[in-house]
N, C-alpha and C positions, 0 to 999 in steps of 0.2 A: 592594589598592584604595587610592589615593590620599588621604591623610587632613591636617586640620590639628590639630594636638596644640600645647597650651597646658603647656609646664614651666614649674612656677609655684613660687614660696617666699620666705622672708625676702631682705634685704638679705647678702652673704655669703653664702650658703647655695653658691656655683657656679654660677649660671644660665649666666654666660656663656663661664668654662672648659666645659661641657656643651655649649652652642653650637660652642665653637673646637673640641672635640674630634668633634663631629659632620663638623662642614665638615670637618676633616683626613682624618677614616675614608672619608666619598666624596667628595673629592675623588682620595684615592687611590687609588681603583679608580675615576680616569677619570670620574666623572660631574664636571657644572658644577652649582655652585650659583648663586642672585645674594641679598647678605644686606642687609637693611635695617637702619637701625639708627637712634636717635632718642638725643640727649643722654648720648651714652656720654663716661666723664669721662675718655677720651683723648682728647677732642674730636669736631672732626663729619669725618664720614666713617670712624670706624672702631669697631672692635669688640675691643675690650679683655678682660682678666683680671686680678684682682689678681694673678694669679699671675705677672705681668709678659707674658704672650703676646698676641699685636695682630693685624688684619688687619684690609683695608681693606673698605670698606663703604659704601653709596648712605643718605647722609645725606636722613631721609623731613621733607621740607618739611608744613606742617599743610595746605594744600588738594592736595594729590598723590595723585591716582589711581594707586592699586597695580596694580591689573589692568594698565590703562595702560598701565603702564613696564614690565611684564613682557609683554605681547603685542608692546609696540612693539619690543622686546629682539628675540623672535623673527623680529617680521615683519623685521626687516633683518638675516637669518638665523644671529640666534647662539641658543646652544642655554640650554637651563634643565632641568635633573632635580629639583630642590629649590631649597626659597626658606628663607633664615633669616631671620628678625624677633626682634632682641635688643629692650633695652627695650620692649617691647611694650606695658607698660602706656603708655607716654605718647603710643599712637597712638590717632586718632579712632575712634571706634566705625564709621564708615561707613568706615574704611582697613581696620579687623578684616571689614567684611562684605566690602569687596573681596580678602582675602586668602582666605577663602574661598571667593571666584567660582574663586580662581585653581588651586583644589584643584577643585572639584565643576567647571567648564567647559573648563580645560586638561590637568586629570588629572596635577598636580603636586603630589608633599608642600608643606607648612608645616610650619613649625617656629619656634612663637612661645616668646619667651622674657620673662620678667618677674614682678616683685612683684604680688600681689593688691592691697592696700591700701594705703594713703600713711601718713602720720604720724600722724593722726585714725585710726584704725583705718576710714577708709570707702575704698571701692571707687572704684581707679579706671576712669575711665569704658568706655578700651581691656580692661581685663581681664576687666570685667562682660562687655562683649559675647563677649570670646573663653570665660568660662564658660557663655554660653549659646548658642556657635554650633561650639566646637570637638566633633570627633569622640571624641577622650581629652584626658584631665587628668590630668597627671606633676604630682603634689608632688615635690620633689628630696627625697633620700633622706641627703642631704648636710648635718647638722642644722646648725644654725651655733647656737649656745650665750649665752644672759644672760650677765651678768657673773657672777650667785648662782648658775650652769653648770646649770640649769635649760634645757629644748628654747628657742628663742628663736621667737615666734611673731607677733611684731611691730615694727613700724619704728618708731623714734623716731627726731625730728627735733634738734637741741640746738644751743643757744648758750652757747659758753664751758660746755659739759660739761651746761648744765641742759637739761631738757626744757621743749619749749615743743610749743604746740600749736594757735596760730591761727598766720595766713599765708595764704601762695598753695600752691595744692598740690602744685604743679612749681617746684621750688626744684634748681638739680642739686647733688649735695653725695655724698661719700665715707661711707668708717667709719673713716677714718684723717685725719680735718684737724686742722690745728693746734687750740691753745686760742683759746678766743675768737672762733672761725669755724662757719660753720654746717656741721653734720657732721651724722651718721648714726648712732645706734646700735641694734643686735635686742635687745631683752628680750623676758621671757617676759612674758605677760599681767597677770598680778600685778604685777609691777614696772613695766607699762608703766601701767596702771590708776593706781597710786600717784606714778607719774612720777619715777622713784627709777633714774638712769642709773648708772654705775660711778663718775662723780666725785663723786655727790651722796652717793651711799652711802658713800665712803672718806669724805667730807667729817664724813657723822652719825657713825664709826666714835672719829675723833679727835674729837670734839667735848668739851668739857667737859663734865663731868656741871651740871645748871639747878639740883638742890638741894646747897645745903651741905652737906657731911659734916664731920660733927665728929670731934674727935680722941681724946674724953673715953672 
């Protein structure tokens, strides 16, 4: 039976790499897929991995009807055996409903990839709807690590290496940004609560003692 599958995890855990692997495996067996994405780090209309792999994709607009887009492609003689939706957290809840309809009404598998929560540990609306509708949720087993070595479970937004907790929910960035730029870092829950990034932890480690040390 066709399924709507949600592959979730933190940033830097290999979601886009897995999406590209699924695309490669299925296309190599003669299947035809359609790839949707939004706000990919490589630019509009791209699905990319931090490993350097990239392929073309359909950039999803705010008000785009994904079900209608698939139906239109099929009605023009195109073929779609599966759909991949990367950066699915950025999709509107209604667009997730449209992907579910692709599965139910057209009998096409849909594989959605995305992070579940934002930098404030709040659910993205698109991810919340996927949790509500998906036939299956797969938490990726390639574990991203916090700077302390513990399993990373939270996404943090940083500016100049310091964690911030205010701002728009969607600001495109990456885990490899230059100093002073908006970036992202994955942290364990403990250090996310303490707002302690790798940069602030290093700064704390090399700070001089605040209490005077007597030589006597």
